[in-house]
Backbone and ligand atoms as CSV (ligand in chain L), in Angstrom:
chain,resi,resn,atom,element,x,y,z
A,1,MET,N,N,-54.116,135.386,90.564
A,1,MET,CA,C,-52.702,135.092,90.906
A,1,MET,C,C,-52.185,136.123,91.918
A,2,ASP,N,N,-51.571,135.685,92.953
A,2,ASP,CA,C,-51.086,136.658,93.940
A,2,ASP,C,C,-49.691,137.185,93.561
A,3,ILE,N,N,-49.269,138.175,94.305
A,3,ILE,CA,C,-48.020,138.851,93.958
A,3,ILE,C,C,-46.816,137.910,94.074
A,4,MET,N,N,-46.834,137.043,95.084
A,4,MET,CA,C,-45.707,136.127,95.282
A,4,MET,C,C,-45.455,135.260,94.053
A,5,SER,N,N,-46.515,134.696,93.479
A,5,SER,CA,C,-46.266,133.801,92.351
A,5,SER,C,C,-45.871,134.587,91.100
A,6,ASP,N,N,-46.334,135.818,90.988
A,6,ASP,CA,C,-45.835,136.662,89.907
A,6,ASP,C,C,-44.331,136.838,90.005
A,7,LYS,N,N,-43.903,137.122,91.211
A,7,LYS,CA,C,-42.459,137.327,91.440
A,7,LYS,C,C,-41.683,136.071,91.109
A,8,LYS,N,N,-42.202,134.943,91.517
A,8,LYS,CA,C,-41.519,133.682,91.283
A,8,LYS,C,C,-41.282,133.456,89.798
A,9,GLU,N,N,-42.282,133.779,88.995
A,9,GLU,CA,C,-42.118,133.564,87.566
A,9,GLU,C,C,-41.066,134.486,86.982
A,10,LEU,N,N,-41.005,135.699,87.481
A,10,LEU,CA,C,-39.996,136.643,87.013
A,10,LEU,C,C,-38.585,136.130,87.249
A,11,GLN,N,N,-38.408,135.433,88.372
A,11,GLN,CA,C,-37.066,134.966,88.728
A,11,GLN,C,C,-36.488,134.012,87.690
A,12,VAL,N,N,-37.314,133.294,86.967
A,12,VAL,CA,C,-36.786,132.328,86.005
A,12,VAL,C,C,-37.216,132.654,84.576
A,13,ALA,N,N,-37.559,133.916,84.342
A,13,ALA,CA,C,-38.092,134.263,83.019
A,13,ALA,C,C,-36.998,134.466,81.982
A,14,ALA,N,N,-37.369,134.271,80.738
A,14,ALA,CA,C,-36.628,134.762,79.594
A,14,ALA,C,C,-35.188,134.289,79.442
A,15,LEU,N,N,-34.990,133.012,79.523
A,15,LEU,CA,C,-33.708,132.438,79.125
A,15,LEU,C,C,-34.036,131.558,77.924
A,16,GLU,N,N,-33.440,131.855,76.789
A,16,GLU,CA,C,-33.811,131.087,75.596
A,16,GLU,C,C,-33.225,129.674,75.650
A,17,ASN,N,N,-31.921,129.604,75.871
A,17,ASN,CA,C,-31.249,128.311,76.022
A,17,ASN,C,C,-30.226,128.441,77.136
A,18,GLY,N,N,-30.126,127.432,77.957
A,18,GLY,CA,C,-29.117,127.492,79.004
A,18,GLY,C,C,-29.555,126.766,80.258
A,19,THR,N,N,-28.969,127.169,81.394
A,19,THR,CA,C,-29.216,126.468,82.647
A,19,THR,C,C,-29.609,127.454,83.734
A,20,VAL,N,N,-30.634,127.090,84.487
A,20,VAL,CA,C,-31.002,127.856,85.673
A,20,VAL,C,C,-30.640,127.002,86.885
A,21,ILE,N,N,-29.785,127.537,87.728
A,21,ILE,CA,C,-29.423,126.832,88.957
A,21,ILE,C,C,-30.241,127.450,90.085
A,22,ASP,N,N,-31.099,126.651,90.673
A,22,ASP,CA,C,-32.074,127.174,91.629
A,22,ASP,C,C,-31.872,126.509,92.993
A,23,HIS,N,N,-32.479,127.100,93.999
A,23,HIS,CA,C,-32.423,126.578,95.371
A,23,HIS,C,C,-31.001,126.558,95.926
A,24,ILE,N,N,-30.243,127.581,95.627
A,24,ILE,CA,C,-28.900,127.700,96.207
A,24,ILE,C,C,-29.056,128.435,97.539
A,25,PRO,N,N,-28.608,127.848,98.649
A,25,PRO,CA,C,-28.667,128.612,99.907
A,25,PRO,C,C,-27.882,129.921,99.731
A,26,SER,N,N,-28.471,131.041,100.159
A,26,SER,CA,C,-27.868,132.358,99.888
A,26,SER,C,C,-26.397,132.444,100.264
A,27,GLU,N,N,-26.041,131.864,101.422
A,27,GLU,CA,C,-24.658,131.997,101.868
A,27,GLU,C,C,-23.704,131.142,101.028
A,28,LYS,N,N,-24.244,130.264,100.179
A,28,LYS,CA,C,-23.395,129.412,99.336
A,28,LYS,C,C,-23.327,129.905,97.886
A,29,LEU,N,N,-24.020,130.990,97.611
A,29,LEU,CA,C,-24.130,131.440,96.216
A,29,LEU,C,C,-22.759,131.642,95.565
A,30,PHE,N,N,-21.880,132.337,96.253
A,30,PHE,CA,C,-20.604,132.651,95.621
A,30,PHE,C,C,-19.647,131.466,95.613
A,31,THR,N,N,-19.874,130.517,96.500
A,31,THR,CA,C,-19.121,129.259,96.426
A,31,THR,C,C,-19.526,128.491,95.170
A,32,VAL,N,N,-20.803,128.489,94.888
A,32,VAL,CA,C,-21.288,127.833,93.670
A,32,VAL,C,C,-20.700,128.512,92.429
A,33,VAL,N,N,-20.702,129.834,92.435
A,33,VAL,CA,C,-20.130,130.593,91.325
A,33,VAL,C,C,-18.672,130.190,91.094
A,34,SER,N,N,-17.922,130.054,92.181
A,34,SER,CA,C,-16.505,129.729,92.014
A,34,SER,C,C,-16.292,128.244,91.691
A,35,LEU,N,N,-17.121,127.357,92.240
A,35,LEU,CA,C,-16.998,125.926,91.910
A,35,LEU,C,C,-17.231,125.665,90.422
A,36,LEU,N,N,-18.104,126.433,89.831
A,36,LEU,CA,C,-18.399,126.255,88.405
A,36,LEU,C,C,-17.560,127.189,87.535
A,37,ASP,N,N,-16.654,127.932,88.207
A,37,ASP,CA,C,-15.737,128.821,87.500
A,37,ASP,C,C,-16.488,129.862,86.666
A,38,LEU,N,N,-17.608,130.335,87.188
A,38,LEU,CA,C,-18.447,131.253,86.403
A,38,LEU,C,C,-17.845,132.644,86.288
A,39,GLN,N,N,-16.874,132.952,87.146
A,39,GLN,CA,C,-16.260,134.273,87.036
A,39,GLN,C,C,-15.465,134.411,85.746
A,40,HIS,N,N,-15.137,133.258,85.109
A,40,HIS,CA,C,-14.429,133.317,83.834
A,40,HIS,C,C,-15.332,133.027,82.637
A,41,GLU,N,N,-16.616,132.907,82.929
A,41,GLU,CA,C,-17.586,132.591,81.874
A,41,GLU,C,C,-17.851,133.841,81.027
A,42,THR,N,N,-17.860,133.692,79.720
A,42,THR,CA,C,-18.099,134.860,78.869
A,42,THR,C,C,-19.560,134.966,78.430
A,43,ASN,N,N,-20.325,133.908,78.653
A,43,ASN,CA,C,-21.753,133.957,78.301
A,43,ASN,C,C,-22.510,134.876,79.246
A,44,ASN,N,N,-23.718,135.217,78.837
A,44,ASN,CA,C,-24.614,136.055,79.626
A,44,ASN,C,C,-25.017,135.328,80.917
A,45,ILE,N,N,-24.728,135.944,82.068
A,45,ILE,CA,C,-25.076,135.336,83.359
A,45,ILE,C,C,-25.904,136.312,84.183
A,46,THR,N,N,-26.966,135.795,84.781
A,46,THR,CA,C,-27.732,136.590,85.733
A,46,THR,C,C,-27.618,135.910,87.091
A,47,ILE,N,N,-27.191,136.681,88.084
A,47,ILE,CA,C,-27.073,136.129,89.430
A,47,ILE,C,C,-28.007,136.900,90.348
A,48,GLY,N,N,-28.877,136.156,91.016
A,48,GLY,CA,C,-29.784,136.803,91.963
A,48,GLY,C,C,-29.620,136.166,93.324
A,49,ASN,N,N,-29.740,136.983,94.363
A,49,ASN,CA,C,-29.575,136.394,95.692
A,49,ASN,C,C,-30.619,136.937,96.660
A,50,ASN,N,N,-30.784,136.203,97.754
A,50,ASN,CA,C,-31.692,136.590,98.838
A,50,ASN,C,C,-33.168,136.626,98.433
A,51,PHE,N,N,-33.531,135.745,97.504
A,51,PHE,CA,C,-34.955,135.568,97.216
A,51,PHE,C,C,-35.572,134.755,98.344
A,52,GLU,N,N,-36.835,134.999,98.603
A,52,GLU,CA,C,-37.516,134.237,99.650
A,52,GLU,C,C,-37.708,132.790,99.193
A,53,SER,N,N,-37.473,131.875,100.109
A,53,SER,CA,C,-37.703,130.467,99.817
A,53,SER,C,C,-38.304,129.801,101.043
A,54,LYS,N,N,-39.376,129.051,100.828
A,54,LYS,CA,C,-40.007,128.369,101.967
A,54,LYS,C,C,-39.056,127.368,102.590
A,55,LYS,N,N,-38.310,126.658,101.716
A,55,LYS,CA,C,-37.429,125.596,102.190
A,55,LYS,C,C,-36.167,126.141,102.846
A,56,LEU,N,N,-35.570,127.149,102.210
A,56,LEU,CA,C,-34.220,127.555,102.607
A,56,LEU,C,C,-34.168,128.864,103.397
A,57,GLY,N,N,-35.311,129.554,103.491
A,57,GLY,CA,C,-35.271,130.893,104.064
A,57,GLY,C,C,-34.944,131.899,102.978
A,58,LYS,N,N,-33.674,131.940,102.620
A,58,LYS,CA,C,-33.232,132.792,101.509
A,58,LYS,C,C,-32.489,131.921,100.513
A,59,LYS,N,N,-32.686,132.236,99.252
A,59,LYS,CA,C,-31.995,131.432,98.244
A,59,LYS,C,C,-31.415,132.298,97.138
A,60,GLY,N,N,-30.489,131.721,96.430
A,60,GLY,CA,C,-29.898,132.374,95.276
A,60,GLY,C,C,-30.229,131.608,94.008
A,61,ILE,N,N,-30.193,132.313,92.905
A,61,ILE,CA,C,-30.453,131.711,91.598
A,61,ILE,C,C,-29.383,132.203,90.619
A,62,VAL,N,N,-28.908,131.298,89.785
A,62,VAL,CA,C,-27.971,131.686,88.736
A,62,VAL,C,C,-28.533,131.221,87.401
A,63,LYS,N,N,-28.551,132.115,86.445
A,63,LYS,CA,C,-29.004,131.766,85.095
A,63,LYS,C,C,-27.851,131.980,84.133
A,64,ILE,N,N,-27.534,130.970,83.361
A,64,ILE,CA,C,-26.422,131.079,82.420
A,64,ILE,C,C,-26.922,130.736,81.019
A,65,ALA,N,N,-26.757,131.663,80.109
A,65,ALA,CA,C,-27.212,131.444,78.738
A,65,ALA,C,C,-26.256,130.517,77.991
A,66,ASP,N,N,-26.812,129.605,77.237
A,66,ASP,CA,C,-26.060,128.734,76.324
A,66,ASP,C,C,-24.962,127.932,77.021
A,67,ARG,N,N,-25.246,127.550,78.248
A,67,ARG,CA,C,-24.233,126.776,78.976
A,67,ARG,C,C,-24.941,125.593,79.623
A,68,PHE,N,N,-24.350,124.394,79.436
A,68,PHE,CA,C,-24.910,123.180,80.017
A,68,PHE,C,C,-23.781,122.470,80.753
A,69,PHE,N,N,-24.083,121.939,81.920
A,69,PHE,CA,C,-23.017,121.417,82.770
A,69,PHE,C,C,-22.918,119.901,82.708
A,70,SER,N,N,-21.691,119.399,82.846
A,70,SER,CA,C,-21.469,117.955,82.849
A,70,SER,C,C,-21.868,117.383,84.210
A,71,GLU,N,N,-22.049,116.076,84.246
A,71,GLU,CA,C,-22.383,115.404,85.511
A,71,GLU,C,C,-21.295,115.670,86.558
A,72,GLU,N,N,-20.052,115.699,86.095
A,72,GLU,CA,C,-18.934,115.931,87.026
A,72,GLU,C,C,-19.047,117.317,87.655
A,73,GLU,N,N,-19.355,118.309,86.838
A,73,GLU,CA,C,-19.493,119.668,87.366
A,73,GLU,C,C,-20.664,119.750,88.342
A,74,ILE,N,N,-21.747,119.074,87.989
A,74,ILE,CA,C,-22.938,119.105,88.835
A,74,ILE,C,C,-22.666,118.427,90.176
A,75,SER,N,N,-21.906,117.336,90.134
A,75,SER,CA,C,-21.647,116.613,91.377
A,75,SER,C,C,-20.791,117.432,92.341
A,76,ARG,N,N,-19.995,118.354,91.807
A,76,ARG,CA,C,-19.222,119.241,92.690
A,76,ARG,C,C,-20.152,120.084,93.564
A,77,LEU,N,N,-21.295,120.446,92.990
A,77,LEU,CA,C,-22.226,121.298,93.719
A,77,LEU,C,C,-22.805,120.602,94.935
A,78,ALA,N,N,-22.926,119.277,94.833
A,78,ALA,CA,C,-23.508,118.507,95.928
A,78,ALA,C,C,-22.704,118.664,97.213
A,79,VAL,N,N,-21.418,118.930,97.043
A,79,VAL,CA,C,-20.542,119.068,98.202
A,79,VAL,C,C,-20.940,120.284,99.050
A,80,VAL,N,N,-21.330,121.362,98.399
A,80,VAL,CA,C,-21.659,122.568,99.158
A,80,VAL,C,C,-23.144,122.762,99.379
A,81,ALA,N,N,-23.965,122.248,98.493
A,81,ALA,CA,C,-25.402,122.519,98.615
A,81,ALA,C,C,-26.211,121.403,97.971
A,82,PRO,N,N,-26.500,120.381,98.741
A,82,PRO,CA,C,-27.143,119.185,98.185
A,82,PRO,C,C,-28.566,119.385,97.683
A,83,ASN,N,N,-29.199,120.523,97.985
A,83,ASN,CA,C,-30.589,120.707,97.535
A,83,ASN,C,C,-30.728,121.467,96.224
A,84,ILE,N,N,-29.593,121.817,95.639
A,84,ILE,CA,C,-29.641,122.600,94.405
A,84,ILE,C,C,-30.370,121.844,93.291
A,85,ARG,N,N,-31.121,122.607,92.510
A,85,ARG,CA,C,-31.786,122.037,91.345
A,85,ARG,C,C,-31.351,122.765,90.093
A,86,LEU,N,N,-31.170,122.023,89.020
A,86,LEU,CA,C,-30.825,122.640,87.749
A,86,LEU,C,C,-31.965,122.447,86.763
A,87,ASN,N,N,-32.363,123.531,86.147
A,87,ASN,CA,C,-33.361,123.462,85.085
A,87,ASN,C,C,-32.660,123.713,83.768
A,88,ILE,N,N,-32.792,122.771,82.863
A,88,ILE,CA,C,-32.182,122.906,81.551
A,88,ILE,C,C,-33.227,123.521,80.615
A,89,ILE,N,N,-32.862,124.665,80.031
A,89,ILE,CA,C,-33.813,125.412,79.213
A,89,ILE,C,C,-33.430,125.325,77.741
A,90,ARG,N,N,-34.396,124.941,76.943
A,90,ARG,CA,C,-34.207,125.010,75.492
A,90,ARG,C,C,-35.448,125.638,74.878
A,91,ASN,N,N,-35.199,126.660,74.069
A,91,ASN,CA,C,-36.318,127.331,73.422
A,91,ASN,C,C,-37.337,127.868,74.445
A,92,TYR,N,N,-36.839,128.477,75.494
A,92,TYR,CA,C,-37.643,129.104,76.559
A,92,TYR,C,C,-38.405,128.108,77.426
A,93,GLU,N,N,-38.179,126.815,77.240
A,93,GLU,CA,C,-38.914,125.840,78.047
A,93,GLU,C,C,-37.966,124.974,78.851
A,94,VAL,N,N,-38.443,124.593,80.046
A,94,VAL,CA,C,-37.667,123.668,80.869
A,94,VAL,C,C,-37.808,122.276,80.260
A,95,VAL,N,N,-36.714,121.750,79.711
A,95,VAL,CA,C,-36.792,120.431,79.083
A,95,VAL,C,C,-36.279,119.331,80.018
A,96,GLU,N,N,-35.544,119.743,81.062
A,96,GLU,CA,C,-35.042,118.746,81.988
A,96,GLU,C,C,-34.778,119.393,83.336
A,97,LYS,N,N,-35.075,118.656,84.410
A,97,LYS,CA,C,-34.748,119.116,85.756
A,97,LYS,C,C,-33.761,118.131,86.351
A,98,LYS,N,N,-32.710,118.671,86.926
A,98,LYS,CA,C,-31.721,117.777,87.530
A,98,LYS,C,C,-31.563,118.111,89.000
A,99,GLN,N,N,-31.574,117.085,89.815
A,99,GLN,CA,C,-31.322,117.250,91.238
A,99,GLN,C,C,-29.851,116.904,91.464
A,100,VAL,N,N,-29.200,117.708,92.246
A,100,VAL,CA,C,-27.794,117.445,92.523
A,100,VAL,C,C,-27.667,116.232,93.440
A,101,VAL,N,N,-26.805,115.308,93.064
A,101,VAL,CA,C,-26.628,114.097,93.865
A,101,VAL,C,C,-25.177,113.988,94.316
A,102,LEU,N,N,-25.006,113.654,95.573
A,102,LEU,CA,C,-23.656,113.475,96.100
A,102,LEU,C,C,-23.049,112.210,95.478
A,103,PRO,N,N,-21.883,112.325,94.842
A,103,PRO,CA,C,-21.274,111.141,94.217
A,103,PRO,C,C,-20.649,110.216,95.252
A,104,ASP,N,N,-20.229,109.019,94.838
A,104,ASP,CA,C,-19.617,108.062,95.762
A,104,ASP,C,C,-18.197,108.467,96.134
A,105,GLU,N,N,-17.573,109.195,95.229
A,105,GLU,CA,C,-16.188,109.620,95.470
A,105,GLU,C,C,-16.022,111.083,95.090
A,106,LEU,N,N,-15.117,111.755,95.801
A,106,LEU,CA,C,-14.795,113.143,95.472
A,106,LEU,C,C,-13.292,113.225,95.254
A,107,LYS,N,N,-12.916,113.646,94.067
A,107,LYS,CA,C,-11.476,113.754,93.781
A,107,LYS,C,C,-11.102,115.194,93.495
A,108,GLY,N,N,-10.153,115.691,94.272
A,108,GLY,CA,C,-9.626,117.024,93.996
A,108,GLY,C,C,-10.585,118.161,94.273
A,109,ILE,N,N,-11.577,117.952,95.129
A,109,ILE,CA,C,-12.544,119.023,95.412
A,109,ILE,C,C,-12.395,119.520,96.851
A,110,VAL,N,N,-12.220,118.562,97.762
A,110,VAL,CA,C,-12.234,118.858,99.190
A,110,VAL,C,C,-10.837,118.666,99.768
A,111,LYS,N,N,-10.493,119.518,100.725
A,111,LYS,CA,C,-9.191,119.416,101.389
A,111,LYS,C,C,-9.299,118.456,102.578
A,112,CYS,N,N,-8.280,117.634,102.808
A,112,CYS,CA,C,-8.277,116.763,103.984
A,112,CYS,C,C,-7.919,117.606,105.201
A,113,ASN,N,N,-8.664,117.426,106.298
A,113,ASN,CA,C,-8.409,118.267,107.471
A,113,ASN,C,C,-7.372,117.680,108.427
A,114,ASN,N,N,-6.708,116.624,107.973
A,114,ASN,CA,C,-5.609,116.060,108.759
A,114,ASN,C,C,-4.295,116.647,108.239
A,115,PRO,N,N,-3.642,117.512,109.052
A,115,PRO,CA,C,-2.421,118.174,108.554
A,115,PRO,C,C,-1.320,117.186,108.175
A,116,LYS,N,N,-1.331,115.985,108.768
A,116,LYS,CA,C,-0.286,114.997,108.462
A,116,LYS,C,C,-0.609,114.169,107.223
A,117,CYS,N,N,-1.804,114.338,106.701
A,117,CYS,CA,C,-2.209,113.555,105.519
A,117,CYS,C,C,-1.254,113.835,104.364
A,118,ILE,N,N,-0.944,112.785,103.609
A,118,ILE,CA,C,-0.018,112.923,102.482
A,118,ILE,C,C,-0.497,113.966,101.468
A,119,THR,N,N,-1.844,114.105,101.356
A,119,THR,CA,C,-2.374,115.067,100.368
A,119,THR,C,C,-2.089,116.512,100.765
A,120,ASN,N,N,-1.778,116.728,102.050
A,120,ASN,CA,C,-1.421,118.078,102.493
A,120,ASN,C,C,0.079,118.324,102.447
A,121,ASN,N,N,0.820,117.285,102.093
A,121,ASN,CA,C,2.275,117.411,102.105
A,121,ASN,C,C,2.946,117.072,100.780
A,122,GLU,N,N,2.193,116.507,99.881
A,122,GLU,CA,C,2.713,116.194,98.547
A,122,GLU,C,C,1.787,116.846,97.512
A,123,PRO,N,N,2.350,117.193,96.349
A,123,PRO,CA,C,1.475,117.774,95.313
A,123,PRO,C,C,0.625,116.687,94.643
A,124,MET,N,N,-0.494,116.374,95.254
A,124,MET,CA,C,-1.367,115.335,94.696
A,124,MET,C,C,-2.823,115.675,94.960
A,125,LEU,N,N,-3.697,115.028,94.223
A,125,LEU,CA,C,-5.137,115.268,94.378
A,125,LEU,C,C,-5.653,114.582,95.635
A,126,THR,N,N,-6.590,115.221,96.301
A,126,THR,CA,C,-7.255,114.539,97.412
A,126,THR,C,C,-8.270,113.541,96.849
A,127,TRP,N,N,-8.635,112.565,97.672
A,127,TRP,CA,C,-9.578,111.527,97.239
A,127,TRP,C,C,-10.396,111.115,98.450
A,128,PHE,N,N,-11.678,111.352,98.376
A,128,PHE,CA,C,-12.562,110.982,99.487
A,128,PHE,C,C,-13.609,109.983,99.048
A,129,HIS,N,N,-13.937,109.063,99.935
A,129,HIS,CA,C,-15.084,108.187,99.737
A,129,HIS,C,C,-16.242,108.757,100.536
A,130,VAL,N,N,-17.393,108.826,99.912
A,130,VAL,CA,C,-18.585,109.264,100.638
A,130,VAL,C,C,-19.153,108.015,101.309
A,131,ILE,N,N,-18.976,107.917,102.629
A,131,ILE,CA,C,-19.373,106.674,103.292
A,131,ILE,C,C,-20.800,106.724,103.832
A,132,ASP,N,N,-21.351,107.921,103.994
A,132,ASP,CA,C,-22.753,108.026,104.400
A,132,ASP,C,C,-23.363,109.269,103.746
A,133,LYS,N,N,-24.176,109.048,102.723
A,133,LYS,CA,C,-24.731,110.184,101.979
A,133,LYS,C,C,-25.756,110.957,102.792
A,134,GLU,N,N,-26.525,110.226,103.601
A,134,GLU,CA,C,-27.553,110.874,104.431
A,134,GLU,C,C,-26.903,111.851,105.406
A,135,LYS,N,N,-25.887,111.361,106.109
A,135,LYS,CA,C,-25.223,112.181,107.118
A,135,LYS,C,C,-24.130,113.066,106.532
A,136,GLY,N,N,-23.790,112.851,105.274
A,136,GLY,CA,C,-22.745,113.637,104.635
A,136,GLY,C,C,-21.377,113.358,105.231
A,137,LEU,N,N,-21.063,112.075,105.363
A,137,LEU,CA,C,-19.798,111.684,105.972
A,137,LEU,C,C,-18.801,111.244,104.904
A,138,LEU,N,N,-17.614,111.876,104.970
A,138,LEU,CA,C,-16.564,111.574,103.996
A,138,LEU,C,C,-15.392,110.910,104.685
A,139,LYS,N,N,-14.674,110.059,103.949
A,139,LYS,CA,C,-13.481,109.441,104.519
A,139,LYS,C,C,-12.338,109.583,103.530
A,140,CYS,N,N,-11.224,110.090,104.032
A,140,CYS,CA,C,-10.054,110.279,103.180
A,140,CYS,C,C,-9.511,108.915,102.763
A,141,HIS,N,N,-9.235,108.750,101.485
A,141,HIS,CA,C,-8.733,107.479,100.975
A,141,HIS,C,C,-7.332,107.182,101.521
A,142,TYR,N,N,-6.564,108.214,101.771
A,142,TYR,CA,C,-5.158,108.022,102.146
A,142,TYR,C,C,-4.946,107.879,103.638
A,143,CYS,N,N,-5.505,108.808,104.431
A,143,CYS,CA,C,-5.229,108.738,105.877
A,143,CYS,C,C,-6.427,108.181,106.648
A,144,GLU,N,N,-7.535,107.953,105.959
A,144,GLU,CA,C,-8.747,107.377,106.531
A,144,GLU,C,C,-9.441,108.253,107.566
A,145,LYS,N,N,-9.016,109.506,107.668
A,145,LYS,CA,C,-9.713,110.404,108.583
A,145,LYS,C,C,-11.090,110.751,108.007
A,146,GLU,N,N,-12.077,110.710,108.900
A,146,GLU,CA,C,-13.437,111.030,108.474
A,146,GLU,C,C,-13.730,112.500,108.721
A,147,GLN,N,N,-14.530,113.084,107.866
A,147,GLN,CA,C,-14.995,114.437,108.133
A,147,GLN,C,C,-16.417,114.647,107.639
A,148,GLN,N,N,-17.056,115.587,108.323
A,148,GLN,CA,C,-18.444,115.914,108.036
A,148,GLN,C,C,-18.493,116.917,106.893
A,149,ILE,N,N,-19.430,116.716,105.999
A,149,ILE,CA,C,-19.483,117.573,104.819
A,149,ILE,C,C,-19.757,119.051,105.157
A,150,ASP,N,N,-20.411,119.287,106.303
A,150,ASP,CA,C,-20.682,120.663,106.721
A,150,ASP,C,C,-19.413,121.436,107.071
A,151,ASN,N,N,-18.357,120.694,107.413
A,151,ASN,CA,C,-17.134,121.345,107.884
A,151,ASN,C,C,-15.990,121.315,106.886
A,152,ILE,N,N,-16.281,120.946,105.672
A,152,ILE,CA,C,-15.190,120.782,104.723
A,152,ILE,C,C,-14.612,122.124,104.275
A,153,LYS,N,N,-13.351,122.036,103.843
A,153,LYS,CA,C,-12.729,123.167,103.159
A,153,LYS,C,C,-12.525,122.761,101.722
A,154,LEU,N,N,-12.944,123.614,100.820
A,154,LEU,CA,C,-12.748,123.317,99.402
A,154,LEU,C,C,-11.320,123.650,99.006
A,155,LEU,N,N,-10.828,122.946,98.007
A,155,LEU,CA,C,-9.462,123.207,97.539
A,155,LEU,C,C,-9.422,124.472,96.698
L,1,ZN,ZN,ZN,-6.321,112.512,104.480
């Protein structure tokens, strides 16, 4: 076994029960932390960043003990980092792997970039339709302005 694969195993070692969030692009690590509200989490959390990744260059990993995420929470991650993978750990073993999938609709996650949009002028939730998942194209339900997922601002 070479040194690289030894290191890889260390990165995901020793979580008895919980979730490992893997393949987070390094520059998105803290966005993921805030999207999942992990700064208020009281469970044991390990956050690692700037690990080497063939796919991403550099990646971050978050391990959270005794915490499992809902589909809604997971779908929020798709907005910032569609390649994220979640490993569900029970009894030190990966019992399930989840790939983050962009949902058909996003409510209350992304800000509309049209200053005249009603969502920027009234206290209401934003609502976007994902009109092209491949290209990451969103369309505001209210003003119909389209925006690219790479350029979004989170609420
Ligand atoms: Zn709008």
